[in-house]
C-alpha positions as CSV (number, residue, x, y, z in Angstrom):
1,M,-56.2,50.7,2.5
2,K,-58.9,52.0,0.3
3,K,-60.8,55.0,1.7
4,K,-64.5,54.5,2.3
5,R,-66.9,56.6,0.2
6,I,-69.5,58.6,2.2
7,C,-72.4,60.4,0.6
8,V,-73.9,63.3,2.6
9,L,-77.5,64.1,1.7
10,A,-78.3,67.6,3.0
11,T,-81.9,68.6,3.7
12,G,-81.7,71.9,5.7
13,G,-82.7,72.2,9.3
14,T,-81.4,74.2,12.2
15,I,-77.9,72.8,11.6
16,A,-77.9,74.7,8.2
17,S,-79.7,77.8,9.5
18,R,-78.8,81.5,9.6
19,P,-80.6,84.4,11.2
20,T,-83.1,86.4,9.1
21,P,-85.4,89.3,10.1
22,N,-88.1,86.7,10.7
23,G,-86.0,84.2,12.6
24,L,-83.7,81.3,11.7
25,M,-84.0,79.8,8.2
26,P,-81.9,77.1,6.5
27,A,-79.3,78.7,4.3
28,L,-76.0,76.8,4.5
29,T,-75.3,74.2,1.9
30,G,-74.1,70.7,2.7
31,E,-70.6,71.6,1.5
32,E,-70.5,74.5,3.9
33,L,-71.6,72.2,6.8
34,L,-68.8,69.7,5.9
35,A,-66.2,72.5,6.4
36,A,-66.9,72.1,10.1
37,V,-65.4,68.6,10.0
38,P,-62.4,68.8,7.6
39,E,-60.7,65.8,9.1
40,F,-63.1,63.5,7.4
41,K,-61.9,64.5,4.0
42,V,-58.7,62.9,5.0
43,A,-60.3,59.8,6.5
44,C,-62.8,59.1,3.7
45,D,-63.9,60.4,0.3
46,V,-67.0,62.5,0.8
47,D,-69.5,63.7,-1.8
48,C,-72.4,66.0,-0.9
49,V,-75.9,66.2,-2.5
50,Q,-78.2,69.1,-1.6
51,L,-81.5,67.3,-1.7
52,L,-83.6,69.9,0.2
53,Q,-83.2,73.2,2.0
54,L,-86.1,73.0,4.5
55,D,-87.0,73.7,8.0
56,S,-87.9,70.1,9.0
57,T,-91.4,71.2,10.1
58,N,-92.1,71.4,6.4
59,V,-90.8,67.8,5.7
60,Q,-93.6,65.6,4.3
61,P,-93.9,62.0,3.2
62,E,-92.9,63.0,-0.4
63,H,-89.6,64.1,1.0
64,W,-89.1,60.7,2.7
65,I,-89.5,59.2,-0.8
66,L,-86.9,61.6,-2.2
67,M,-84.5,60.7,0.6
68,A,-85.1,56.9,0.3
69,R,-84.7,57.0,-3.5
70,A,-81.5,59.1,-3.2
71,V,-80.0,56.3,-0.9
72,A,-81.3,53.5,-3.1
73,E,-79.9,55.0,-6.3
74,R,-76.5,55.5,-4.8
75,R,-76.3,52.4,-2.7
76,V,-73.7,50.5,-4.7
77,Q,-71.5,53.6,-5.2
78,Y,-71.1,54.5,-1.5
79,D,-70.2,52.7,1.7
80,A,-72.4,54.8,3.9
81,F,-74.8,57.8,4.0
82,V,-75.1,60.8,6.3
83,I,-78.3,62.8,6.2
84,T,-78.3,66.2,7.7
85,H,-81.8,67.1,8.8
86,G,-83.8,69.4,11.1
87,T,-84.6,67.9,14.5
88,D,-88.3,68.5,14.7
89,T,-89.3,65.7,12.3
90,M,-86.0,63.8,12.2
91,A,-87.5,60.9,14.2
92,Y,-90.3,60.6,11.6
93,S,-87.9,60.6,8.7
94,A,-85.5,58.1,10.3
95,A,-88.4,55.8,11.2
96,A,-89.7,56.1,7.6
97,L,-86.4,55.3,6.0
98,S,-86.0,52.4,8.4
99,A,-89.1,50.9,6.8
100,M,-88.6,52.1,3.3
101,L,-85.0,50.8,2.9
102,E,-85.7,47.1,3.7
103,N,-82.6,45.1,4.2
104,I,-80.3,48.1,3.7
105,D,-76.8,46.8,3.8
106,R,-75.0,50.1,4.6
107,P,-75.2,52.7,7.4
108,V,-77.7,55.5,6.9
109,V,-77.1,58.0,9.6
110,F,-79.3,61.1,10.4
111,T,-77.9,64.0,12.3
112,G,-78.6,67.7,12.9
113,S,-78.2,70.1,15.7
114,Q,-80.2,72.2,18.3
115,L,-78.1,75.3,17.5
116,P,-77.0,76.4,14.0
117,A,-73.5,75.5,12.8
118,G,-70.9,78.1,13.6
119,V,-72.7,79.9,16.5
120,P,-71.2,79.8,20.0
121,G,-72.0,76.6,21.9
122,T,-73.3,74.8,18.8
123,D,-73.6,71.1,18.9
124,A,-73.4,70.9,15.1
125,E,-69.7,69.9,14.8
126,Q,-70.0,67.2,17.5
127,N,-73.1,65.7,16.0
128,L,-71.5,65.6,12.6
129,L,-68.4,63.9,14.1
130,T,-70.7,61.4,15.8
131,A,-72.6,60.7,12.5
132,F,-69.4,60.2,10.5
133,H,-67.9,57.9,13.0
134,A,-71.2,55.8,13.0
135,A,-71.1,55.9,9.2
136,L,-67.5,54.7,9.0
137,G,-68.3,52.1,11.7
138,G,-69.9,50.1,8.9
139,R,-73.0,48.7,10.8
140,A,-75.8,48.4,8.3
141,G,-79.1,50.1,9.2
142,V,-80.8,53.5,9.7
143,Y,-79.7,55.5,12.8
144,I,-79.9,58.9,14.4
145,A,-76.6,60.2,15.7
146,F,-77.2,63.0,18.2
147,G,-75.9,64.2,21.6
148,G,-73.3,61.4,21.7
149,K,-75.9,58.7,21.2
150,I,-76.4,56.3,18.3
151,I,-80.1,55.4,18.2
152,F,-81.8,52.9,16.0
153,G,-83.9,54.9,13.5
154,D,-87.2,53.3,14.2
155,D,-86.9,53.7,18.0
156,A,-86.0,57.4,18.3
157,R,-88.0,60.3,19.6
158,K,-87.3,64.0,20.2
159,L,-88.0,64.7,23.8
160,C,-86.4,68.2,24.3
161,T,-87.0,71.4,22.5
162,M,-83.8,73.2,23.8
163,Q,-81.5,70.7,25.5
164,L,-78.6,69.5,23.3
165,A,-79.3,65.9,24.3
166,A,-82.6,66.1,22.5
167,F,-83.3,62.5,21.4
168,A,-83.9,59.3,23.3
169,S,-84.2,55.7,22.3
170,I,-87.7,54.4,23.1
171,N,-88.1,50.7,24.2
172,R,-84.7,49.7,22.9
173,P,-81.1,50.0,24.1
174,L,-78.9,52.5,22.4
175,A,-77.1,51.2,19.4
176,G,-73.9,53.0,20.5
177,R,-72.3,56.0,22.1
178,F,-69.6,58.5,20.9
179,T,-67.6,60.0,23.7
180,G,-64.1,61.3,24.0
181,G,-63.6,60.9,20.2
182,H,-64.3,57.2,20.4
183,L,-67.3,55.2,19.1
184,T,-68.5,52.3,21.2
185,W,-71.3,50.0,19.9
186,L,-73.6,48.9,22.7
187,A,-76.1,46.7,20.9
188,E,-75.8,43.8,18.5
189,T,-77.1,44.5,15.0
190,Q,-78.2,41.8,12.6
191,T,-76.6,41.8,9.2
192,P,-79.4,41.8,6.5
193,T,-79.9,38.4,5.0
194,G,-82.5,39.2,2.4
195,A,-82.2,41.3,-0.8
196,F,-82.4,45.0,-0.5
197,R,-85.9,46.4,-1.4
198,L,-87.0,50.0,-1.7
199,H,-90.6,50.8,-0.6
200,D,-91.1,54.1,-2.3
201,R,-94.9,54.3,-2.4
202,L,-96.8,55.7,0.6
203,D,-100.5,56.2,1.2
204,T,-100.7,59.3,3.4
205,R,-104.3,58.7,4.4
206,V,-103.2,58.0,8.0
207,A,-104.1,60.1,11.0
208,V,-103.1,60.2,14.7
209,L,-105.8,60.9,17.3
210,K,-104.8,61.5,20.9
211,I,-107.4,60.4,23.4
212,V,-107.9,63.1,26.1
213,P,-110.6,63.5,28.7
214,G,-113.6,65.2,27.0
215,L,-112.8,64.1,23.5
216,Q,-116.0,62.9,21.8
217,P,-116.1,59.7,19.8
218,K,-117.6,61.7,16.9
219,M,-114.0,63.0,16.3
220,L,-113.0,59.5,15.3
221,E,-115.9,59.2,13.0
222,L,-115.0,62.5,11.4
223,F,-111.5,61.2,10.6
224,V,-113.1,58.2,9.0
225,D,-115.5,60.4,7.0
226,A,-112.5,62.6,5.9
227,G,-111.1,59.6,4.1
228,C,-108.6,58.2,6.5
229,C,-107.7,54.6,5.8
230,A,-105.9,54.1,9.1
231,I,-105.9,55.9,12.4
232,I,-103.3,55.6,15.1
233,L,-105.1,56.0,18.5
234,E,-102.8,57.4,21.3
235,G,-104.6,55.9,24.2
236,Y,-103.9,56.0,27.9
237,G,-101.4,53.7,29.7
238,L,-101.4,50.2,28.3
239,G,-103.8,51.2,25.6
240,G,-106.9,52.4,27.4
241,I,-109.7,54.1,25.4
242,P,-113.1,54.9,27.0
243,D,-115.7,52.2,26.7
244,Q,-119.4,51.8,27.7
245,E,-118.7,52.8,31.3
246,S,-117.8,56.4,30.1
247,P,-120.1,59.1,28.7
248,A,-117.5,59.2,25.9
249,N,-117.9,55.6,24.7
250,F,-115.7,54.9,21.8
251,L,-116.9,51.4,21.1
252,P,-119.6,52.4,18.6
253,A,-117.0,54.5,16.8
254,F,-114.7,51.5,16.5
255,T,-117.5,49.6,14.8
256,Y,-118.1,52.6,12.5
257,A,-114.5,52.7,11.5
258,K,-114.4,48.9,10.8
259,E,-117.6,49.1,8.7
260,H,-115.9,51.8,6.6
261,G,-112.7,49.8,6.1
262,C,-110.6,52.1,8.3
263,R,-107.8,50.4,10.3
264,L,-107.4,51.4,13.9
265,V,-104.1,50.9,15.7
266,C,-103.6,51.7,19.4
267,T,-100.5,53.0,20.9
268,T,-99.9,54.8,24.2
269,Q,-99.3,58.4,25.2
270,C,-96.7,57.2,27.6
271,T,-93.1,57.5,26.4
272,Y,-91.9,54.0,27.3
273,D,-93.0,50.3,27.4
274,G,-95.7,50.3,24.8
275,V,-99.2,48.8,25.0
276,D,-100.7,45.6,26.2
277,M,-104.3,45.6,25.2
278,G,-105.0,42.2,26.8
279,C,-104.4,43.5,30.3
280,Y,-107.6,45.4,30.9
281,E,-111.2,44.8,29.8
282,I,-111.3,48.0,27.9
283,G,-108.4,46.9,25.8
284,V,-109.9,43.5,25.2
285,R,-113.2,45.0,24.1
286,A,-111.4,47.3,21.7
287,Q,-109.5,44.4,20.1
288,Q,-112.8,42.5,19.7
289,L,-114.0,45.4,17.6
290,G,-111.0,45.3,15.4
291,V,-108.6,47.7,17.1
292,E,-105.0,46.5,16.5
293,S,-102.2,46.7,19.1
294,G,-99.2,48.8,18.2
295,G,-97.1,46.9,20.7
296,R,-93.9,48.7,21.6
297,C,-93.7,50.7,18.4
298,T,-93.5,54.4,18.5
299,T,-96.1,56.6,16.8
300,E,-93.4,57.7,14.4
301,A,-92.6,54.1,13.4
302,L,-96.3,53.1,13.2
303,L,-97.1,56.1,10.9
304,A,-94.5,55.0,8.3
305,K,-95.4,51.3,8.5
306,L,-99.1,52.0,7.9
307,M,-98.4,54.3,5.0
308,I,-96.3,51.6,3.3
309,E,-98.8,48.8,4.1
310,L,-101.7,50.8,2.8
311,A,-99.9,51.7,-0.4
312,E,-98.9,48.1,-1.1
313,Q,-102.2,46.6,-0.2
314,G,-103.9,49.0,-2.7
315,S,-101.5,48.0,-5.5
């Protein structure tokens, strides 16, 4: 049987870090990381591309474009892709590539670790094994493989800063689990029916504003005045944002944003279940003034989708 070809795109992160006088810093190459899982060089043909060497805190939308293009350019040459990445912005990158690689017909699997490769107790080797098994599993789509979980890329969020099981699937069942050296798929995935399309233009004039007690509506207007074309509002509960019954009435600010051509999309600060803006009067009033519902989408997924939509609407 012909071996599958896997392309590893290395971008840095904790998994590739080594101590310096100023703390951990990415230093290991992708090839050095692969030395931790030598068995896969027997099971498949692996090539490594060192795309970046960054702490993922420094990953920006232009790096999403670099990753997405790297997959698109090599799509027909490889059966799957593994992207090693820092954990802090991995959910943002995975959500972005989920939207940017429309109808991707191969697995694209992100992974990383909470502890650097090679240190005592590291989760790096296990997460790499999980990612490679998911890649060889052949299910098309973008995923995060971490802590024994396979999570759909546009439904992931980092919930823990130190625990090894750092990521959770938000509002969607896990795609799969890797335990005892065995991969089990838990959710059905749909095989892409349309043609593959790369969305590699992003409009980064998108902001996120968290609604907290005491926040003045003027802050929303300042975001609009700063040139934002879309603002994600992290409201309370099912999508609550203070209205005329509050000293901090956001309704006039919604009108201000609409008049200046700025889209407003409401999501929730709650981790699970999403928003239902038709449930309470405050949500209905907000919708009447042009605020869109983010539904069950995470902030990470909304951010990428809005950047793509704005870029393509402006073309």
